[in-house]
C-alpha positions in Angstrom: -15.1 9.4 -13.9 -15.6 9.7 -10.1 -13.8 12.3 -8.0 -10.1 11.6 -7.5 -9.2 9.9 -4.2 -5.5 10.5 -5.0 -4.0 13.5 -6.8 -0.2 13.6 -7.5 0.6 17.0 -8.8 3.9 17.8 -10.4 5.9 15.9 -7.8 9.7 16.0 -7.8 12.1 14.3 -5.3 15.8 15.0 -5.2 18.5 14.1 -2.6 21.8 15.8 -2.2 25.0 14.4 -0.7 28.8 15.0 -1.1 28.7 13.6 -4.7 26.0 16.0 -5.8 22.3 16.0 -6.4 20.3 12.9 -7.5 16.9 13.4 -9.1 14.7 10.4 -8.0 11.4 11.7 -9.3 10.8 14.3 -11.9 7.4 15.9 -12.6 5.1 13.0 -11.7 1.5 14.1 -12.3 -1.6 11.9 -12.3 -5.0 11.4 -10.6 -6.6 8.2 -9.4 -10.4 8.0 -9.1 -12.0 6.1 -6.2 -12.1 2.4 -6.5 -9.6 2.2 -9.4 -6.9 -0.4 -9.4 -3.5 1.0 -10.6 -0.1 -0.7 -11.1 3.0 1.4 -10.9 5.6 -0.5 -12.9 9.2 0.1 -13.8 12.8 -1.3 -13.4 14.4 -1.4 -10.0 15.7 2.0 -9.0 13.2 3.8 -11.2 11.6 5.6 -8.3 8.4 3.5 -7.8 8.8 2.8 -4.1 9.8 6.4 -3.4 6.6 7.6 -5.2 4.5 5.2 -3.1 6.1 6.6 0.1 5.4 10.1 -0.9 1.7 9.3 -1.7 1.5 7.8 1.8 3.0 10.9 3.3 5.9 8.8 4.7 8.4 10.7 2.6 8.2 14.4 1.5 8.6 15.6 -2.1 11.1 18.3 -3.0 8.4 20.0 -4.9 4.8 19.3 -5.8 1.6 18.4 -4.1 -0.1 15.2 -3.1 -3.8 15.2 -2.1 -5.5 12.3 -0.4 -9.3 12.5 -0.4 -8.9 16.2 -1.2 -6.6 16.9 1.7 -3.1 18.3 0.9 -0.9 15.9 2.7 2.1 18.3 3.0 0.0 21.1 4.4 -0.4 18.9 7.5 2.1 18.4 10.3 3.3 14.8 10.9 0.7 14.0 13.5 -2.1 15.1 11.3 -0.6 13.0 8.3 -0.4 10.0 10.7 -4.1 10.5 11.7 -5.1 10.7 8.0 -3.2 7.5 7.2 -4.9 5.7 10.0 -8.3 6.6 8.7 -7.7 6.4 5.0 -4.8 4.0 4.2 -3.9 0.4 4.4 -0.4 -0.9 3.6 1.0 -4.2 2.4 4.8 -4.5 2.1 7.1 -7.1 0.5 8.7 -7.9 3.9 5.2 -8.2 5.7 6.2 -5.8 8.5 4.5 -7.8 11.2 5.4 -7.2 14.8 7.2 -10.4 15.9 6.2 -10.1 19.6 2.5 -10.0 18.7 0.4 -12.9 17.6 -1.5 -12.9 14.3 -4.6 -11.8 16.1 -2.8 -9.0 18.0 -1.1 -7.8 14.7 -4.5 -7.4 13.1 -6.1 -5.9 16.2 -3.4 -3.2 16.4 -4.8 -0.6 13.9 -8.3 -1.1 15.3 -7.1 -0.5 18.8 -5.3 2.6 17.7 -8.5 3.8 16.2 -10.3 3.2 19.5 -12.5 0.3 18.2 -14.1 -1.6 21.0 -14.8 -4.6 18.8 -11.1 -4.9 17.8 -10.7 -8.5 18.8 -13.8 -9.8 17.1 -13.2 -7.8 13.9 -9.6 -9.0 13.8 -10.7 -12.6 14.3 -13.4 -12.3 11.6 -10.9 -10.8 9.1 -8.3 -13.5 9.8 -11.0 -16.1 9.2 -11.8 -14.4 5.9 -8.2 -14.8 4.7 -8.1 -18.5 5.8 -6.2 -18.2 9.1 -8.9 -18.9 11.6 -6.7 -21.7 13.1 -3.6 -19.4 13.4 -4.9 -16.6 15.6 -2.5 -17.3 18.5 0.5 -18.0 16.3 3.5 -15.6 16.2 5.0 -14.6 12.8 8.1 -16.7 13.2 6.0 -19.9 13.1 4.0 -18.8 10.1 5.0 -19.4 6.5 5.7 -16.5 4.2 2.3 -16.8 2.6 0.6 -17.0 5.9 2.5 -13.9 7.1 1.4 -11.9 4.0 -2.2 -13.1 4.6 -2.0 -11.7 8.1 -0.6 -8.5 6.6 -3.6 -8.4 4.2 -6.0 -8.9 7.1 -4.3 -6.0 9.0 -4.6 -3.7 6.0 -8.2 -4.5 5.1 -9.6 -4.8 8.6 -9.8 -1.0 8.9 -11.7 -0.8 5.6 -9.3 1.7 4.1 -10.3 4.1 1.3 -6.9 3.3 -0.3 -4.6 0.3 -0.2 -0.9 0.9 -1.0 1.0 -2.3 -1.8 4.8 -2.4 -2.4 5.9 -5.6 -4.2 3.5 -7.7 -2.1 4.7 -11.0 -3.7 8.4 -10.1 -3.8 9.3 -12.4 -0.9 7.0 -15.3 -2.0 7.3 -18.2 -4.4 5.2 -18.0 -7.6 2.4 -20.3 -6.5 2.0 -18.7 -3.1 2.3 -15.2 -4.6 -0.6 -16.0 -7.0 -2.8 -17.1 -4.1 -2.0 -14.0 -2.2 -2.7 -11.7 -5.1 -6.0 -13.4 -5.8 -7.0 -12.8 -2.2 -5.9 -9.2 -2.4 -8.0 -8.5 -5.5 -11.0 -10.3 -3.9 -10.8 -8.2 -0.7 -10.3 -5.0 -2.8 -13.5 -5.8 -4.8 -15.5 -6.7 -1.7 -14.6 -3.4 0.1 -14.5 -1.1 -3.0 -11.0 0.0 -2.1 -8.7 2.1 -4.4 -5.6 0.0 -5.0 -2.2 1.4 -5.8 0.3 -1.4 -6.4 4.0 -1.2 -7.1 5.2 -4.3 -8.9 7.8 -5.5 -11.4 5.6 -8.5 -12.3 3.9 -7.9 -15.7 1.2 -10.5 -14.9 0.1 -8.7 -11.7 0.2 -5.4 -13.5 -2.1 -6.6 -16.2 -4.7 -7.5 -13.6 -5.0 -3.8 -12.7 -7.3 -1.4 -14.6 -4.5 1.0 -15.3 -0.7 0.9 -15.5 1.7 3.8 -14.9 5.2 3.2 -16.0 8.1 5.0 -14.3 11.4 5.2 -16.1 14.4 7.0 -14.6 12.1 9.0 -12.3 9.7 10.1 -15.0 6.3 8.9 -16.1 6.9 7.1 -19.4 3.4 5.8 -19.9 -0.1 5.9 -18.4 -2.3 3.2 -20.0 -5.5 1.3 -19.3 
């Protein structure tokens, strides 16, 4: 097995309010080798999305360690974590998370421009062509269908050639047929780039397409199977 690109080490997450303490994650522990495809599955409220946010360094664990490419995320300050995300991670969300005031091309250019890439415009145009949107470069999100918006989001995620792609219910806002096409495209791009894929889903069909499935129940790892 190749070296782990992601290490989640005894991670706990609890939140406390006036009603007491709620344990969201309890002793989550697993490793993901480079280029593996992993589905994180479980019922709504089981802690899947919280786990993904912690792996991204967007949320902090109450206890435990997360390493990305060998780097302890929570030994870094927020700026350093953001820089690591920019270099190593791509994101695809259920709600697309496109910037409404930017065109499709500008949305895909944005992470390249933040990384200082001089070829941002051409690289973004090429990636949008790869996802079948060469004729939509100048369109704003509001005039694109849900499937087109998610393809723009895929282009934005993959254009930086991330080591890891984190996807949170990427077909949750799409009809079945559109979702199938988007997932096929995601897996194609993942294979082409040799990316490690960590995918949160409640869709058993999508989960079966991954090499490995980690089941979260009530904040605990209930299963880890190939």
